[in-house]
Each structure stands twice: as structure tokens, then as C-alpha cells.
C-alpha positions as CSV (number, residue, x, y, z in Angstrom):
1,X,7.0,-9.5,23.6
2,X,10.7,-9.7,23.2
3,X,12.0,-10.4,26.7
4,X,15.6,-9.4,25.7
5,X,14.7,-5.7,25.7
6,X,13.8,-3.2,28.4
7,X,10.9,-1.7,26.3
8,X,8.7,-4.7,26.5
9,X,6.4,-3.5,23.7
10,X,3.2,-5.6,23.6
11,X,0.9,-6.4,20.6
12,X,-1.8,-4.6,22.5
13,X,0.1,-1.4,22.3
14,X,-1.1,-1.1,18.7
15,X,-4.8,-1.9,19.4
16,X,-7.2,0.6,17.9
17,X,-4.4,2.7,16.5
18,X,-5.5,2.2,12.9
19,X,-1.9,1.1,12.1
20,X,-0.6,-2.4,11.3
21,X,2.1,-4.3,13.2
22,X,4.5,-4.1,10.2
23,X,7.3,-6.6,10.0
24,X,10.8,-5.4,9.2
25,X,12.2,-8.9,8.6
26,X,9.3,-10.3,6.6
27,X,7.5,-13.4,7.8
28,X,7.3,-15.2,4.4
29,X,10.9,-14.4,3.4
30,X,12.4,-15.5,6.7
31,X,10.2,-18.7,6.8
32,X,11.3,-19.8,3.3
33,X,15.0,-19.3,4.2
34,X,15.3,-20.1,7.9
35,X,12.3,-22.3,8.7
36,X,9.8,-22.3,11.5
37,X,12.1,-21.1,14.2
38,X,13.2,-18.1,12.1
39,X,9.6,-17.4,11.1
40,X,8.4,-17.4,14.7
41,X,11.1,-14.8,15.6
42,X,9.6,-12.4,13.1
43,X,6.7,-12.0,15.4
44,X,8.8,-10.6,18.2
45,X,7.7,-7.0,18.8
46,X,11.3,-5.8,18.3
47,X,10.8,-6.7,14.6
48,X,7.6,-4.7,14.4
49,X,6.9,-1.0,13.7
50,X,3.7,0.9,13.2
51,X,2.9,0.8,9.5
52,X,0.1,2.4,7.5
53,X,-2.1,-0.5,6.3
54,X,-2.2,0.9,2.7
55,X,1.6,0.6,2.6
56,X,2.0,-2.6,4.6
57,X,-0.6,-4.6,2.7
58,X,0.2,-3.4,-0.8
59,X,3.5,-1.7,-1.7
60,X,5.6,-3.0,1.2
61,X,4.2,-6.5,0.7
62,X,5.0,-6.3,-3.0
63,X,8.6,-5.3,-2.3
64,X,9.0,-8.1,0.3
65,X,7.6,-10.6,-2.1
66,X,9.9,-9.4,-4.9
67,X,12.9,-9.9,-2.7
68,X,11.8,-13.3,-1.4
69,X,10.4,-14.8,-4.6
70,X,12.6,-13.3,-7.2
71,X,15.8,-11.9,-5.9
72,X,16.2,-14.5,-3.1
73,X,15.7,-17.4,-5.5
74,X,17.5,-16.3,-8.6
75,X,20.6,-14.5,-7.2
76,X,23.1,-16.5,-5.2
77,X,23.0,-14.2,-2.2
78,X,21.0,-11.1,-1.4
79,X,21.4,-8.9,1.7
80,X,18.6,-6.6,2.9
81,X,18.8,-3.7,5.2
82,X,15.4,-2.3,6.3
83,X,14.0,0.0,8.9
84,X,12.0,3.1,9.8
85,X,12.7,6.8,9.4
86,X,11.5,9.2,12.0
87,X,11.2,12.8,11.0
88,X,10.3,15.7,13.4
89,X,7.7,16.1,14.7
90,X,7.5,12.4,15.5
91,X,4.0,11.3,16.1
92,X,3.3,8.5,18.7
93,X,0.7,5.9,19.3
94,X,-1.3,6.3,22.6
95,X,1.1,3.7,24.0
96,X,4.1,6.0,23.3
97,X,5.5,4.0,20.4
98,X,6.9,6.4,17.7
99,X,5.3,6.3,14.3
100,X,7.7,6.3,11.3
101,X,7.3,9.0,8.6
102,X,8.9,6.6,6.0
103,X,10.2,3.1,5.7
104,X,13.4,2.1,3.8
105,X,14.8,-1.0,2.3
106,X,18.2,-1.4,0.8
107,X,18.9,-4.5,-1.3
108,X,22.5,-5.6,-2.1
109,X,23.5,-8.4,-4.4
110,X,27.0,-9.5,-5.0
111,X,27.7,-11.7,-8.0
112,X,31.0,-12.5,-9.7
113,X,32.8,-9.6,-7.9
114,X,30.0,-7.2,-8.8
115,X,28.1,-5.3,-6.1
116,X,24.8,-3.7,-6.9
117,X,22.2,-2.0,-4.8
118,X,18.6,-0.9,-4.9
119,X,17.3,1.6,-2.3
120,X,13.7,2.3,-1.6
121,X,12.2,5.1,0.6
122,X,8.4,4.8,1.0
123,X,6.4,7.5,2.7
124,X,4.1,6.3,5.5
125,X,1.2,7.9,3.8
126,X,2.0,6.6,0.3
127,X,-1.2,5.5,-1.6
128,X,-1.6,1.8,-2.2
129,X,-1.4,2.3,-6.0
130,X,2.1,3.8,-5.9
131,X,4.6,1.9,-8.1
132,X,7.8,0.5,-6.6
133,X,9.9,2.0,-9.3
134,X,8.8,5.5,-8.2
135,X,10.1,4.8,-4.7
136,X,13.7,4.2,-5.8
137,X,16.1,6.6,-4.1
138,X,19.8,6.9,-3.3
139,X,21.4,5.4,-0.3
140,X,22.7,8.8,0.5
141,X,19.1,10.1,0.9
142,X,18.3,7.3,3.3
143,X,21.6,8.0,5.2
144,X,20.7,11.7,5.5
145,X,17.2,10.9,6.8
146,X,18.3,8.2,9.3
147,X,21.8,9.5,10.4
148,X,23.1,6.0,9.6
149,X,26.2,5.1,7.4
150,X,25.4,1.8,5.7
151,X,28.8,1.0,4.1
152,X,31.4,2.5,6.5
153,X,34.1,0.0,5.5
154,X,34.2,1.2,1.8
155,X,36.6,3.9,0.9
156,X,34.9,7.3,0.9
157,X,35.3,7.7,-2.8
158,X,33.7,4.3,-3.4
159,X,30.8,5.2,-1.1
160,X,30.2,8.3,-3.0
161,X,30.0,6.4,-6.3
162,X,27.9,3.6,-4.9
163,X,25.5,5.6,-2.7
164,X,25.0,9.0,-4.5
165,X,22.6,8.0,-7.3
166,X,19.4,6.1,-7.2
167,X,18.9,3.2,-9.5
168,X,16.8,4.1,-12.5
169,X,14.9,0.9,-12.7
170,X,14.1,-2.3,-10.7
171,X,16.3,-5.3,-11.4
172,X,15.2,-7.8,-13.9
173,X,14.6,-11.0,-11.9
174,X,16.8,-13.3,-14.0
175,X,20.0,-11.4,-14.8
176,X,22.2,-8.7,-13.3
177,X,21.2,-5.2,-14.5
178,X,23.1,-2.6,-12.6
179,X,26.9,-2.4,-12.2
180,X,28.9,0.3,-10.5
181,X,32.5,0.6,-11.7
182,X,35.0,1.9,-9.2
183,X,38.7,2.1,-10.0
184,X,39.8,-1.4,-11.0
185,X,36.8,-3.1,-9.3
186,X,33.2,-3.5,-10.4
187,X,30.4,-3.0,-7.8
């Protein structure tokens, strides 16, 4: 239980729900970067959402491991934005916790003045055999579904160019693959 919040969500709130306690900041990825204290914090219930076991244990885990083992090791710095999407009608666990309809992850890498992104939107009921490449989407799509603006400090025209189109493939794990050219800068 995260004592810093009013909600006081308990692990037992998920009992017999058929859903996993899905980490947003992944246990393994945080442990390999921030050690035991960081790893322990990933188990706070404020980092947990209801997640379909077929997604959590397969596709979501594959995506987390790709970020931690490949992108996190071979790129100098990687930022990850992740979270749930709630679409009406929002279903709830018996304990009242809302169940996401989708999960998203946006990955940002900056290397030699180049910014590149990958955006994933995974349906809560996605089958475990679904390929990650098929889950690529635009940042605009995630913003529309969540009501969030992920890069508000960028000029509007730069946001349009960076966020409007989904990547067409996953990054190769050893070299940069996607560049976005905006004005005199490369993103």
C-alpha cells in the first residue's frame, strides 16, 4: 500500500479478479538501473494497474524486456512514458478499481541531437500471440485516447511532425533507425 495516497489500494483488492497486478514501471528494468530500493518501490500499489494475464505475461513483458535489455543497454539514454487508457464504459473490479481498456508505452531516445520515438497501444484483451510491431501507433492516437499532451514544450508544428505518424517498425537494437527532420533540427 502506498501510504502517500488517499486511495490506499491494497494487493487484496485484486484477489479473485482474474487480472494480474500489472507494473507500469517494470520490476526488472528498475532493478537493473536503480537497485534494490528502486525495485522495491515498483511494488507500491500506485505503480500497479489491473492487467489481463495474457497481455501482462507475454506481450507487455516482451516490451518491457526489449526496453530494459536492448534499448536500455545499447542506447545512451532512454525515456519511457507508460500508463493505462480508460474508455467508456469503464469496468471496475469488485473493489472499485477501474480496469483499463488499453495500455500504452512511449519510448524516446535522444542520440547526437536526434530524437526518435516508438509508441505502443495494446488492447487489454489482446491475444498473447500478438506481435509488438502490430501494436505500433502514433503518439497522437494515445493523446486522443488519454486526453494527455506528452510533448507540450515542443512547438505545435514540431509536435505534429513527431506525433502524427506511427513508426513502421521496431528499432534495431544496435543502431538508430528512425529520424524525424524538423526545420534545421533532427528529431
